[in-house]
C-alpha positions as CSV (number, residue, x, y, z in Angstrom):
1,M,105.1,29.2,12.9
2,H,102.7,28.1,10.2
3,T,105.2,29.0,7.5
4,F,107.9,26.9,9.2
5,I,105.5,24.0,9.5
6,S,104.7,24.2,5.8
7,V,108.4,24.3,5.0
8,L,109.1,21.2,7.1
9,D,106.1,19.4,5.5
10,I,107.5,20.1,2.0
11,L,111.0,19.0,2.9
12,G,109.6,15.8,4.2
13,V,107.8,15.2,0.9
14,I,111.0,16.0,-1.0
15,V,113.2,13.5,0.8
16,F,110.7,10.7,1.0
17,A,109.8,11.2,-2.7
18,T,113.5,10.9,-3.5
19,S,113.8,7.7,-1.5
20,G,110.7,6.3,-3.4
21,A,112.1,7.2,-6.7
22,L,115.5,5.7,-5.8
23,V,113.8,2.4,-5.0
24,A,112.0,2.6,-8.4
25,S,115.4,2.9,-10.0
26,R,116.8,-0.1,-8.2
27,K,113.8,-2.1,-9.5
28,E,114.3,-0.7,-13.0
29,M,110.7,0.6,-13.3
30,D,109.3,2.8,-16.0
31,L,108.5,6.5,-15.6
32,I,105.0,5.8,-14.4
33,G,106.4,3.4,-11.7
34,F,108.8,6.2,-10.7
35,G,105.9,8.6,-10.3
36,L,103.9,6.1,-8.3
37,M,106.7,5.2,-5.9
38,A,107.7,8.8,-5.4
39,S,104.1,9.8,-4.7
40,L,103.3,6.9,-2.4
41,T,106.4,7.5,-0.4
42,G,106.3,11.2,-0.4
43,V,102.7,11.7,0.7
44,G,101.8,8.3,2.3
45,G,102.8,9.2,5.9
46,G,101.2,12.6,5.6
47,T,98.0,11.1,4.3
48,L,97.7,8.7,7.2
49,R,98.4,11.5,9.6
50,D,95.6,13.8,8.2
51,V,93.1,10.9,8.0
52,L,93.6,9.9,11.6
53,L,93.6,13.5,12.8
54,D,90.4,14.2,10.7
55,R,92.2,17.0,8.9
56,P,91.9,17.9,5.2
57,V,94.4,15.6,3.4
58,F,97.2,18.0,2.6
59,W,97.9,17.0,-1.0
60,I,94.2,17.1,-1.9
61,A,93.7,20.5,-0.4
62,D,96.9,21.7,-2.2
63,P,98.2,19.5,-5.0
64,K,101.7,21.2,-4.8
65,A,103.1,18.1,-3.0
66,I,102.0,15.8,-5.8
67,W,103.6,18.0,-8.4
68,I,106.8,18.0,-6.3
69,C,106.7,14.1,-6.1
70,L,106.2,13.9,-9.9
71,G,109.0,16.4,-10.5
72,I,111.4,14.4,-8.3
73,A,110.4,11.2,-10.0
74,L,111.2,12.7,-13.4
75,L,114.6,14.1,-12.2
76,V,115.6,10.8,-10.6
77,F,114.5,8.8,-13.6
78,F,117.0,10.7,-15.8
79,T,119.8,11.0,-13.3
80,A,119.8,8.0,-11.0
81,H,122.2,6.1,-13.3
82,K,124.9,8.6,-12.5
83,V,125.0,7.3,-8.9
84,Q,126.8,4.0,-8.7
85,R,125.7,3.1,-5.2
86,R,122.1,4.2,-4.8
87,Y,121.1,2.2,-1.7
88,P,123.2,4.3,0.7
89,L,121.7,7.4,-0.8
90,L,118.2,5.9,-0.2
91,L,119.1,5.2,3.4
92,W,120.2,8.8,4.1
93,A,117.2,10.3,2.3
94,D,115.0,8.1,4.4
95,A,116.8,9.2,7.5
96,L,116.1,12.8,6.8
97,G,112.5,11.9,6.1
98,I,111.8,10.0,9.3
99,A,113.3,12.8,11.4
100,L,111.3,15.5,9.7
101,Y,108.0,13.6,9.6
102,G,108.5,12.4,13.2
103,V,108.4,16.1,14.3
104,M,105.7,17.1,11.9
105,G,103.3,14.3,12.8
106,A,103.7,15.0,16.5
107,E,103.2,18.8,16.0
108,L,100.1,18.5,13.9
109,A,98.7,16.0,16.4
110,R,99.4,18.5,19.2
111,L,97.7,21.3,17.2
112,S,94.7,19.0,16.8
113,G,94.4,18.6,20.6
114,A,96.1,15.2,21.1
115,G,97.9,14.5,24.3
116,P,101.7,14.0,24.5
117,L,101.6,10.2,24.1
118,V,99.2,10.2,21.2
119,A,101.3,13.0,19.5
120,I,104.5,10.9,19.8
121,V,102.8,7.8,18.4
122,M,101.3,9.9,15.5
123,G,104.8,11.2,14.8
124,M,106.2,7.7,14.6
125,M,103.3,6.5,12.3
126,T,103.6,9.5,10.0
127,A,107.4,9.0,9.6
128,T,107.3,5.3,8.9
129,F,104.1,4.7,6.9
130,G,105.3,6.0,3.5
131,G,108.5,4.0,3.6
132,L,106.5,0.9,4.7
133,L,104.3,1.3,1.6
134,R,107.3,1.7,-0.6
135,D,109.1,-1.3,0.6
136,V,106.1,-3.6,0.7
137,I,105.0,-2.7,-2.8
138,C,108.5,-3.2,-4.2
139,G,109.0,-6.5,-2.5
140,E,111.8,-5.2,-0.2
141,T,112.1,-6.1,3.5
142,P,110.7,-3.0,5.1
143,L,113.3,-0.8,6.8
144,V,111.0,-0.6,9.9
145,L,111.4,-4.4,10.3
146,R,115.1,-4.5,10.1
147,K,117.3,-4.9,13.2
148,E,118.9,-1.5,13.2
149,V,117.1,1.5,14.7
150,Y,114.4,3.0,12.5
151,A,111.0,3.5,14.1
152,T,112.9,4.3,17.3
153,C,114.4,7.3,15.5
154,A,111.0,8.7,14.5
155,A,109.7,8.1,18.1
156,L,112.8,10.0,19.5
157,A,112.3,12.9,17.1
158,A,108.6,13.1,18.0
159,A,109.2,12.7,21.8
160,T,112.0,15.3,21.9
161,H,109.8,17.8,20.1
162,V,106.8,17.1,22.3
163,I,108.7,17.3,25.6
164,C,110.4,20.5,24.6
165,S,107.1,22.1,23.4
166,T,105.4,21.0,26.6
167,A,108.2,22.7,28.5
168,G,107.5,26.0,26.7
169,V,110.4,25.8,24.2
170,P,109.7,27.9,21.0
171,F,108.5,25.7,18.1
172,E,111.5,26.4,15.8
173,I,113.9,25.3,18.6
174,S,111.9,22.3,19.7
175,A,111.4,21.1,16.1
176,S,115.1,21.5,15.4
177,L,116.1,19.6,18.5
178,G,113.6,16.8,17.6
179,F,114.9,16.6,14.1
180,A,118.5,16.5,15.2
181,A,117.9,13.8,17.8
182,G,116.0,11.6,15.4
183,F,118.5,12.0,12.5
184,I,121.6,11.5,14.7
185,L,120.2,8.3,16.1
186,R,119.3,7.0,12.6
187,A,122.8,8.1,11.3
188,L,124.3,5.9,14.1
189,G,122.1,3.1,13.0
190,I,123.3,3.4,9.4
191,A,126.9,4.0,10.1
192,K,127.5,1.7,13.1
193,G,124.6,-0.8,12.8
194,L,123.2,0.5,16.1
195,S,120.1,-1.5,17.2
196,L,117.9,-2.2,20.2
197,P,118.2,-5.5,22.0
198,G,116.2,-8.1,20.2
199,Y,113.9,-10.8,21.6
200,K,115.8,-14.0,22.6
201,P,113.7,-17.1,22.4
202,R,113.5,-19.3,25.4
203,P,112.5,-23.0,25.6
204,G,109.0,-23.7,26.7
205,R,108.3,-25.3,30.1
206,E,106.6,-28.6,30.7
207,Y,103.7,-28.2,33.1
C-alpha cells in the first residue's frame, strides 16, 4: 500500500507542476518563473497537508518532488509553444491533480488518526491549495472561486475514498473509485459547465 501511496503522491506532483508551468507560459515568465510556479503548484497542497498533520514535509524529507517540478518546468518552457490552446490543457491537468490529491490528502489524514470528516476536509484542502497559490500569484481568478464545480470534486474524491475505506474496501480499489468520482465530476464541470446552485440575493426587510 505504501508504494501505491507514493506513486499517487508523485503523480499528483507531476500533474500540478505541469499546470503551474502552463500558467507560467501563459504569463510569458522566464525560466525561474516557470520553476517557481511549477514548484509552488506541485508541492503546495502536499506541504499544507503535512504541516497540518504534523508530518515531515514530504519534499524536505525527500527532494525528489522538487527535482520533478523543476524538470517539468524545464520541459514545458521549451515545449509549451507547440500547444496552441494551453488553457484547456491546464484545466485537464488540474482536474487530474485535484482528484489525485483529494484521495491522497484524505488517506494520509486517516493514517494520522483523523476522523472521516476531518479526512475529507483535509483531502479537499490538499487538492485545492496548490492551484489557489498558483492563480493568486499569477493574478488569475482562482479556479476554486469560479462557478463551475472544483472544490466539490476534491471533496467527492476524498469522501468516496473515505467511505469505501471505512466500509473495508481495499485501498487500491477505494483510491481508484475516489479518483474516478472526483475526475468525472470535474470533467463534467469542464465540458458541460456543471455547477452547484449559487446564492441568490434577496432584498432586505424593513423592521
